[in-house]
C-alpha positions as CSV (number, residue, x, y, z in Angstrom):
1,M,39.2,-18.9,-4.8
2,H,37.4,-17.2,-1.8
3,V,37.5,-13.4,-1.4
4,Q,38.9,-13.9,2.1
5,S,41.7,-16.0,0.6
6,L,42.6,-13.3,-2.0
7,L,42.7,-10.6,0.6
8,Y,44.8,-12.8,2.9
9,L,47.3,-13.5,0.2
10,S,47.6,-10.0,-1.0
11,Q,48.2,-8.8,2.5
12,S,50.9,-11.4,3.1
13,F,52.9,-10.2,0.1
14,A,52.0,-6.5,0.0
15,N,55.1,-5.7,2.0
16,A,57.2,-8.6,0.9
17,S,60.9,-8.2,1.8
18,S,63.8,-8.9,-0.6
19,P,67.3,-10.0,0.3
20,V,70.1,-7.5,1.1
21,L,72.9,-10.1,1.2
22,E,74.2,-12.3,-1.5
23,C,73.3,-16.0,-1.5
24,S,76.9,-17.1,-0.8
25,P,78.8,-18.8,2.1
26,E,81.1,-15.7,2.3
27,A,78.2,-13.3,2.8
28,L,76.4,-15.5,5.4
29,A,79.3,-16.7,7.5
30,K,80.3,-13.3,8.9
31,F,77.8,-13.2,11.7
32,L,77.7,-16.9,12.7
33,P,79.1,-18.1,16.0
34,S,82.3,-20.1,15.9
35,H,80.6,-23.5,16.4
36,A,78.5,-23.0,13.2
37,T,79.7,-23.3,9.6
38,I,77.9,-22.6,6.3
39,S,78.2,-25.9,4.4
40,Y,76.8,-24.3,1.2
41,A,74.6,-21.4,0.0
42,V,73.1,-22.0,-3.5
43,P,70.8,-19.8,-5.5
44,V,67.8,-21.6,-7.0
45,A,66.0,-20.1,-10.0
46,A,62.3,-19.7,-10.2
47,N,60.5,-22.9,-11.1
48,G,63.7,-24.7,-10.0
49,T,64.5,-28.1,-8.7
50,W,66.3,-29.0,-5.5
51,S,67.5,-32.5,-4.7
52,K,69.5,-33.3,-1.5
53,P,68.1,-36.7,-0.7
54,S,68.5,-38.4,2.6
55,P,67.2,-41.8,3.8
56,A,64.3,-40.0,5.6
57,F,63.5,-37.6,2.7
58,P,64.6,-39.0,-0.6
59,A,62.2,-37.1,-2.9
60,P,63.3,-33.9,-4.8
61,N,61.5,-30.6,-4.8
62,V,60.3,-29.2,-8.1
63,G,58.6,-26.0,-9.1
64,L,60.3,-23.9,-6.4
65,P,60.1,-20.1,-6.3
66,E,63.3,-18.2,-6.6
67,L,65.2,-18.7,-3.4
68,C,68.5,-19.2,-1.6
69,A,69.1,-22.7,-0.3
70,I,71.5,-22.9,2.7
71,A,72.8,-25.7,4.9
72,V,74.6,-25.1,8.2
73,N,76.6,-27.5,10.3
74,V,76.6,-26.9,14.1
75,I,78.9,-28.4,16.6
76,S,76.7,-29.4,19.6
77,S,79.3,-31.2,21.8
78,P,82.8,-32.6,21.6
79,T,81.2,-35.8,20.1
80,S,78.2,-34.5,18.1
81,S,77.0,-32.1,15.6
82,Y,73.8,-31.4,13.6
83,N,72.8,-29.8,10.3
84,F,69.9,-27.6,9.3
85,G,68.7,-26.2,6.1
86,L,67.0,-23.0,5.1
87,F,65.0,-22.0,2.1
88,L,65.1,-18.1,1.8
89,P,62.6,-17.1,-0.9
90,K,63.3,-13.9,-2.9
91,E,59.8,-12.7,-2.0
92,W,59.5,-13.1,1.7
93,N,56.3,-12.6,3.8
94,S,58.4,-11.7,6.9
95,R,57.5,-15.0,8.6
96,F,59.5,-18.0,9.7
97,L,58.2,-21.5,9.5
98,A,60.0,-24.6,10.9
99,S,59.2,-28.2,10.0
100,G,59.9,-31.4,11.8
101,N,61.0,-35.1,11.3
102,G,59.6,-38.6,11.6
103,G,60.3,-41.5,13.8
104,F,64.0,-41.9,14.6
105,G,64.7,-40.6,11.1
106,G,67.4,-38.0,10.5
107,G,67.6,-35.8,7.4
108,I,66.7,-32.2,6.5
109,N,63.1,-32.0,5.5
110,W,63.6,-30.0,2.3
111,N,60.1,-31.2,1.1
112,D,58.2,-29.3,3.8
113,M,60.6,-26.4,3.4
114,G,59.7,-26.2,-0.2
115,T,56.0,-26.1,0.6
116,S,56.8,-23.2,3.1
117,A,58.8,-21.3,0.5
118,L,55.9,-21.5,-2.1
119,S,53.8,-19.6,0.4
120,G,56.5,-17.0,1.0
121,F,57.8,-18.3,4.4
122,V,61.5,-18.8,5.3
123,G,61.5,-22.6,5.7
124,M,63.7,-24.4,8.2
125,S,64.4,-28.0,9.1
126,T,67.1,-29.9,11.0
127,D,68.5,-33.4,10.4
128,T,68.6,-33.8,14.3
129,G,72.2,-34.8,14.2
130,H,72.2,-38.0,12.0
131,L,70.9,-39.6,8.9
132,S,68.6,-42.6,9.0
133,V,65.1,-43.8,8.1
134,G,62.3,-43.5,10.6
135,G,62.6,-47.0,12.1
136,D,66.3,-47.0,12.5
137,A,67.8,-45.8,15.8
138,S,71.1,-47.6,15.4
139,W,72.8,-44.2,15.4
140,A,71.8,-43.7,19.1
141,L,73.7,-46.7,20.5
142,N,76.0,-45.5,23.2
143,N,75.7,-42.0,21.8
144,P,74.0,-39.9,24.4
145,E,74.9,-36.5,22.8
146,T,73.4,-37.3,19.5
147,Q,70.3,-38.6,21.4
148,T,70.1,-35.2,22.9
149,D,70.3,-33.5,19.5
150,W,67.5,-35.7,18.3
151,G,65.5,-35.2,21.5
152,Y,65.4,-31.3,21.4
153,R,68.8,-29.6,21.1
154,A,69.1,-29.7,17.3
155,M,65.6,-28.2,16.8
156,H,66.1,-25.3,19.2
157,G,69.6,-24.5,18.1
158,S,68.5,-24.6,14.4
159,V,65.6,-22.3,15.2
160,E,67.9,-19.7,16.9
161,L,70.5,-19.7,14.2
162,G,68.0,-20.0,11.4
163,K,66.2,-16.8,12.6
164,L,69.6,-15.0,12.9
165,I,70.5,-15.9,9.3
166,A,67.1,-14.9,7.9
167,Q,67.1,-11.5,9.6
168,K,70.6,-10.7,8.4
169,Y,69.8,-12.0,4.8
170,Y,66.8,-9.8,4.5
171,G,68.0,-6.9,6.7
172,S,64.7,-6.9,8.6
173,K,63.1,-8.5,11.6
174,I,60.9,-11.6,11.5
175,K,57.4,-10.5,12.3
176,Y,56.1,-13.9,13.3
177,S,57.5,-17.4,13.8
178,Y,55.6,-20.6,13.3
179,Y,56.0,-24.4,13.5
180,S,54.0,-27.1,11.8
181,A,54.8,-30.8,11.7
182,C,53.5,-34.3,12.5
183,S,54.5,-37.5,14.4
184,T,58.1,-37.0,15.8
185,G,57.7,-33.5,14.3
186,G,54.6,-33.1,16.4
187,R,56.6,-34.1,19.5
188,Q,59.3,-31.6,18.5
189,G,56.8,-28.9,18.4
190,L,55.4,-29.7,21.9
191,K,59.0,-29.9,23.2
192,E,59.7,-26.4,21.9
193,I,56.6,-25.1,23.6
194,Q,57.6,-26.7,26.9
195,M,61.3,-25.9,27.0
196,F,61.6,-22.8,24.8
197,P,58.2,-21.0,24.8
198,E,59.7,-17.9,23.1
199,D,60.8,-19.8,20.0
200,F,57.4,-19.7,18.2
201,D,54.3,-17.5,18.2
202,G,52.1,-20.3,16.8
203,V,52.5,-24.1,16.7
204,V,50.6,-26.7,14.7
205,T,51.3,-30.2,16.1
206,A,49.8,-33.3,14.6
207,A,49.8,-36.9,15.9
208,P,52.6,-36.1,18.2
209,A,54.9,-38.9,19.4
210,W,55.1,-37.1,22.7
211,W,55.4,-40.0,25.2
212,T,58.4,-41.6,23.6
213,S,59.3,-43.8,26.6
214,H,55.9,-45.5,26.4
215,L,55.0,-45.2,22.7
216,Q,58.1,-47.1,21.5
217,P,57.7,-50.0,24.0
218,W,54.0,-50.2,23.1
219,S,55.0,-50.4,19.4
220,L,57.1,-53.5,20.5
221,E,54.4,-54.9,22.7
222,V,51.8,-54.8,20.0
223,G,54.0,-57.0,17.8
224,L,54.8,-59.4,20.7
225,W,51.0,-59.8,21.2
226,N,50.9,-61.2,17.7
227,L,53.9,-63.5,18.0
228,P,55.1,-66.1,17.5
229,V,53.7,-66.8,14.1
230,D,53.0,-70.4,14.9
231,S,51.0,-69.5,18.0
232,P,47.2,-70.1,17.8
233,T,46.8,-66.4,18.9
234,H,48.7,-65.1,15.8
235,I,46.6,-63.0,13.4
236,P,48.1,-63.2,9.9
237,S,48.1,-60.0,7.9
238,T,45.7,-61.7,5.4
239,L,42.9,-61.3,8.0
240,F,43.4,-57.6,8.5
241,P,41.0,-56.6,5.7
242,A,38.3,-58.9,7.2
243,I,38.7,-57.1,10.6
244,A,38.5,-53.7,9.0
245,K,35.4,-54.6,7.0
246,E,33.6,-55.8,10.1
247,V,34.6,-52.8,12.1
248,M,33.2,-50.5,9.4
249,R,30.0,-52.6,9.1
250,Q,29.2,-52.2,12.7
251,C,30.6,-48.7,13.5
252,D,29.6,-46.7,10.5
253,P,25.8,-46.8,11.0
254,Q,26.2,-46.2,14.7
255,D,27.1,-42.5,14.1
256,G,23.8,-41.9,12.3
257,L,25.1,-41.8,8.7
258,M,26.4,-44.6,6.5
259,D,29.1,-42.9,4.5
260,G,32.2,-45.1,4.9
261,I,33.4,-42.9,7.8
262,I,33.5,-43.8,11.5
263,Q,32.7,-40.4,12.9
264,D,33.3,-41.3,16.6
265,P,35.1,-44.6,17.1
266,E,35.0,-44.3,20.9
267,S,31.2,-44.3,20.9
268,C,31.0,-47.4,18.7
269,E,29.8,-50.6,20.5
270,F,31.9,-53.1,18.6
271,I,30.8,-56.8,19.0
272,M,34.0,-58.5,18.0
273,E,32.5,-62.0,18.5
274,T,30.8,-61.6,15.1
275,L,34.3,-62.3,13.7
276,L,34.5,-65.8,15.2
277,C,34.7,-68.7,12.9
278,T,31.9,-71.3,12.8
279,P,32.1,-74.8,11.4
280,K,30.9,-73.6,8.1
281,S,33.0,-70.3,7.9
282,N,35.6,-69.5,5.4
283,S,38.7,-69.4,7.5
284,S,40.2,-66.5,5.4
285,T,37.5,-64.2,6.7
286,C,37.1,-65.1,10.3
287,L,39.0,-65.4,13.6
288,T,39.5,-68.2,16.0
289,A,38.8,-67.7,19.7
290,P,42.6,-67.5,20.5
291,Q,43.0,-64.9,17.8
292,L,40.1,-62.9,19.2
293,K,42.0,-62.6,22.5
294,T,44.8,-60.9,20.6
295,L,42.4,-58.5,18.9
296,Y,40.9,-57.7,22.2
297,K,44.3,-56.4,23.4
298,I,44.6,-54.1,20.4
299,Y,41.4,-52.3,21.2
300,H,42.0,-51.9,24.9
301,D,44.6,-49.8,26.9
302,W,47.9,-51.5,27.7
303,S,48.1,-52.0,31.4
304,G,50.7,-53.5,33.7
305,T,50.7,-54.9,37.2
306,N,47.7,-53.9,39.3
307,N,46.1,-52.4,36.2
308,T,48.8,-49.7,35.9
309,F,48.1,-47.6,32.8
310,L,50.9,-47.8,30.3
311,F,49.6,-46.6,27.0
312,P,46.3,-46.1,25.1
313,H,44.7,-48.4,22.6
314,Y,44.2,-48.4,18.8
315,S,41.0,-46.8,17.7
316,L,38.4,-48.7,15.8
317,G,38.9,-47.8,12.2
318,S,42.7,-47.9,12.2
319,E,43.0,-51.4,10.8
320,A,44.2,-50.2,7.4
321,Q,47.5,-49.2,9.0
322,Y,47.9,-52.4,11.1
323,P,50.8,-53.5,8.9
324,F,53.1,-50.9,10.4
325,L,53.2,-52.4,13.9
326,F,50.9,-55.4,14.0
327,N,52.1,-57.3,10.9
328,T,54.5,-59.9,12.3
329,D,54.2,-62.4,9.6
330,A,58.0,-62.3,9.2
331,G,58.4,-63.3,12.9
332,T,59.8,-60.1,14.3
333,P,58.2,-57.1,16.0
334,S,58.4,-53.6,14.6
335,P,61.7,-51.8,14.6
336,Y,59.9,-48.7,16.0
337,G,59.9,-50.7,19.2
338,T,63.0,-52.9,19.0
339,S,65.3,-50.1,17.8
340,W,64.3,-47.9,20.7
341,I,64.8,-50.5,23.4
342,S,68.1,-51.9,22.0
343,N,69.8,-48.6,21.1
344,M,68.5,-46.1,23.6
345,V,67.4,-48.0,26.7
346,L,69.4,-51.3,27.0
347,N,72.4,-50.4,24.7
348,L,72.4,-53.9,23.2
349,T,75.2,-54.4,20.6
350,D,73.9,-57.7,19.1
351,T,70.2,-58.2,19.1
352,A,70.3,-60.3,16.0
353,T,72.0,-63.4,17.6
354,S,72.2,-63.0,21.3
355,Y,68.9,-61.4,22.4
356,S,65.4,-62.8,22.3
357,W,62.5,-60.3,22.4
358,F,60.3,-63.1,23.7
359,T,62.3,-64.0,26.7
360,G,64.7,-61.1,27.3
361,Y,62.3,-58.1,27.1
362,N,60.0,-57.3,29.9
363,I,58.0,-54.4,31.3
364,S,60.9,-53.2,33.4
365,S,62.3,-51.7,30.2
366,I,59.5,-49.2,30.2
367,F,60.3,-47.9,33.7
368,L,64.0,-47.8,32.8
369,G,63.2,-45.8,29.8
370,D,61.1,-43.4,31.9
371,S,64.1,-42.9,34.3
372,L,66.6,-42.5,31.5
373,N,64.4,-40.4,29.2
374,P,66.9,-40.8,26.3
375,G,67.6,-37.5,24.7
376,H,65.1,-35.9,27.1
377,A,62.7,-36.7,24.3
378,N,59.5,-37.0,26.3
379,A,57.3,-33.9,25.7
380,D,55.4,-34.5,29.0
381,D,55.6,-31.2,30.8
382,F,51.9,-30.4,30.8
383,D,52.3,-27.0,32.3
384,M,52.4,-25.0,29.1
385,S,51.4,-21.8,30.9
386,P,54.6,-20.0,30.0
387,F,53.7,-20.4,26.3
388,A,50.2,-19.2,27.1
389,R,51.4,-16.2,29.0
390,R,53.6,-14.9,26.2
391,G,50.6,-15.1,23.8
392,G,51.6,-18.3,22.1
393,K,48.9,-20.3,20.3
394,L,48.7,-24.1,19.7
395,I,46.5,-26.1,17.4
396,H,46.8,-29.9,17.9
397,Y,45.1,-32.5,15.7
398,H,45.2,-36.3,15.3
399,G,43.6,-38.7,12.8
400,Y,41.2,-41.2,14.4
401,S,42.3,-43.9,12.0
402,D,46.0,-43.5,12.8
403,G,47.7,-46.9,12.9
404,L,51.1,-45.8,14.1
405,I,50.3,-43.5,17.0
406,P,46.8,-44.1,18.5
407,A,44.6,-41.0,18.5
408,E,43.9,-41.8,22.2
409,S,47.4,-40.8,23.1
410,S,46.6,-37.2,22.0
411,I,43.3,-37.3,23.9
412,Y,45.2,-38.4,26.9
413,F,47.8,-35.6,26.4
414,H,45.0,-33.0,26.1
415,K,43.3,-34.2,29.3
416,Q,46.6,-34.1,31.2
417,V,47.0,-30.4,30.1
418,L,43.5,-29.7,31.3
419,A,44.2,-31.4,34.6
420,T,47.4,-29.4,35.1
421,L,46.2,-26.0,34.1
422,I,42.5,-25.7,35.1
423,P,43.3,-25.9,38.9
424,R,45.8,-23.0,38.3
425,G,43.1,-20.8,36.8
426,V,44.5,-21.1,33.2
427,S,41.8,-21.0,30.4
428,V,43.2,-23.7,28.1
429,P,41.0,-23.0,25.1
430,D,42.4,-19.4,25.1
431,F,45.7,-20.8,23.8
432,Y,45.2,-24.5,22.9
433,K,42.7,-26.1,20.5
434,F,42.6,-29.8,19.9
435,Y,40.8,-31.5,16.9
436,L,40.2,-35.2,16.0
437,V,40.0,-36.0,12.3
438,P,37.6,-39.0,11.6
439,G,39.1,-41.4,9.1
440,M,42.5,-39.8,8.8
441,Q,45.5,-42.0,9.1
442,H,48.9,-41.2,10.3
443,C,49.6,-37.5,9.4
444,S,47.9,-37.7,6.0
445,R,45.5,-39.7,3.7
446,S,42.4,-41.5,5.0
447,V,40.2,-44.5,5.0
448,G,37.9,-44.5,2.1
449,D,36.9,-40.9,1.2
450,A,37.1,-39.4,4.6
451,P,38.1,-35.7,4.4
452,W,41.6,-35.3,5.8
453,Y,43.5,-32.4,4.1
454,I,43.9,-29.2,6.1
455,G,47.3,-28.1,5.0
456,G,49.1,-29.5,8.0
457,G,52.7,-30.5,8.3
458,G,53.8,-32.8,5.5
459,Q,50.3,-33.0,3.9
460,A,50.9,-30.7,0.9
461,F,53.9,-32.6,-0.4
462,T,51.8,-35.8,-0.1
463,L,49.6,-34.3,-2.9
464,G,52.4,-32.9,-5.0
465,S,55.6,-30.9,-4.8
466,T,54.0,-27.7,-5.9
467,V,50.9,-27.9,-3.7
468,H,50.7,-25.4,-0.9
469,G,47.8,-24.1,1.3
470,V,44.5,-25.7,0.5
471,P,44.0,-25.2,-3.2
472,G,40.8,-23.3,-3.9
473,F,40.1,-22.8,-0.2
474,E,43.1,-20.9,1.1
475,D,41.7,-19.3,4.1
476,A,41.7,-19.9,7.9
477,R,38.5,-22.1,7.9
478,F,40.1,-24.7,5.6
479,D,43.8,-24.3,6.3
480,V,45.2,-25.1,9.8
481,L,48.3,-23.1,9.3
482,R,46.4,-20.0,8.3
483,A,44.1,-20.7,11.3
484,V,46.9,-20.5,13.8
485,M,48.3,-17.4,12.0
486,R,44.9,-15.7,12.2
487,W,44.7,-16.5,15.9
488,V,48.2,-15.1,16.5
489,E,48.1,-12.1,14.3
490,D,44.5,-11.0,14.4
491,G,43.4,-12.5,17.8
492,V,40.6,-14.6,16.1
493,A,40.5,-18.0,17.6
494,P,39.5,-20.9,15.3
495,R,36.2,-22.7,15.8
496,E,35.7,-25.5,13.3
497,I,38.3,-26.3,10.7
498,V,37.0,-27.8,7.4
499,A,38.8,-30.9,6.1
500,T,38.9,-31.6,2.4
501,K,39.1,-34.8,0.4
502,F,40.2,-34.4,-3.2
503,V,39.0,-37.0,-5.6
504,D,41.6,-39.8,-5.5
505,D,43.8,-37.4,-3.5
506,V,44.5,-35.5,-6.8
507,V,43.9,-31.8,-6.5
508,E,43.2,-31.4,-10.2
509,K,40.3,-33.8,-10.0
510,G,38.4,-31.5,-7.7
511,V,36.8,-31.9,-4.3
512,R,35.1,-35.2,-3.3
513,R,33.8,-34.1,0.0
514,Q,34.4,-31.7,2.9
515,R,33.5,-31.9,6.6
516,K,33.9,-29.8,9.7
517,L,36.3,-30.8,12.4
518,C,35.3,-29.6,15.8
519,P,37.3,-28.5,18.8
520,Y,37.4,-31.3,21.3
521,P,35.2,-32.5,22.9
522,E,32.6,-31.2,20.5
523,R,31.4,-33.5,17.7
524,A,30.3,-32.7,14.1
525,R,26.7,-33.6,13.5
526,F,24.9,-34.0,10.2
527,D,21.7,-32.0,9.8
528,G,19.9,-34.9,8.1
529,V,18.7,-32.6,5.3
530,G,21.6,-31.3,3.2
531,D,24.2,-33.1,1.1
532,P,26.5,-34.9,3.6
533,D,29.5,-34.3,1.3
534,E,29.2,-30.6,1.9
535,E,30.6,-29.0,5.0
536,R,27.6,-26.7,5.4
537,S,25.4,-29.7,6.2
538,W,27.4,-30.3,9.4
539,S,27.6,-28.3,12.6
540,C,29.7,-28.6,15.8
541,E,27.7,-29.5,18.8
542,S,28.6,-29.9,22.5
543,L,28.2,-33.3,24.1
544,F,26.3,-31.8,27.0
């Protein structure tokens, strides 16, 4: 472990706080407002297990530190309520860390909270007012108050009450408050910055689903492009690997190093006509001309009448995750699109028998969704200057091989922030850093051996319930959460962040390769001399 890491960890726990209240509903209920109720408060022994499964987070936590596990129910309106959980570790580093959710899913994210507690944080997560898996928004049908809980209210309310409980439990103030999450969780983090800039000192947001009223219809549109299954334009899922192979064959060498990583997909000149079948081709490895037209749509922005921009395109290299939205072999588009339109925009009670996505759905649903903004979920207030003024810091990253939320949507968001704040004299890099992660898929893991692990929201639990930080490299250059903490607490802004790929994504097998991630729009360049698997052989360079 690095010397810097040892110093950082020792400083974090040198003045660790211990509880002054019992871990019981009776002790914790005394100071809560009337609309909030302690559902339970349970002590968990050191190296303990915690299992409160939900559809969104079914896995248990193991190897926990000694802590108090709490759940709170909050009445948010006459027709809605939400729950949130807290992990209050016995040895507390005086910091608060909130986690987020995924898709339309509802459930307390005990998994990320466990990761937080292992590093000494108070961990907090909300169920956003319902229980469901990520692709199921049926709970939202004719239910605007619960939509609002999901959109922003449950997170903010949980943060406020969670902080109150933590400070009473330990009898001391929270020194710093942080947030780290991906996908819908990334959107929740941006929404917090935009609506409640005082909630967090530092935020790490990854692959944020920030433009909900366009992302979800795009998720539907992508599927409709590949339907019906008997159309000559339909690309069956059996051809996805052939597309991925050809993209890698063309784009990998164009970045100057053949290593199974497309370093800059937007700079790749992809000649998709090489995928066309010839009279002698094996039809299982090539596309017809009608199928090629469908593929063309995937790699180009979605536009409406008069070329009105609607949503960005998939990046080259994201093919491994096509099955999430583009696999329509079963004859239906993705529920991430249909569930949004039917339950939050059109309020359709029977889409199974009385509604056709091919004939009933049209582009007007996008503009209706814009006007309704169900749950006020869109995180599209690009004026984040109140957060900047109060000293808040934001690190935003997105995997270039994301097949659920295109990386281009984060590039678009970043550019909108620049366009909003630069004319007002706000120096965006002073509070907001944006990074692209070549080869990383949605939130975690990667294509081939591309380095992806930086200790972001949800990443540690992907590698194991007891993993936290970046094992062996627990300092601010390798760990994105520590990077934002260092920025907030010491005033040291991050430059590059080093991503790690463990062999087979197993920590115990050691490091396969590491590579620098650069603040946008800089790019990582190989020096052409050293070992390309070592981060010291790479440097961040400006494009101009």
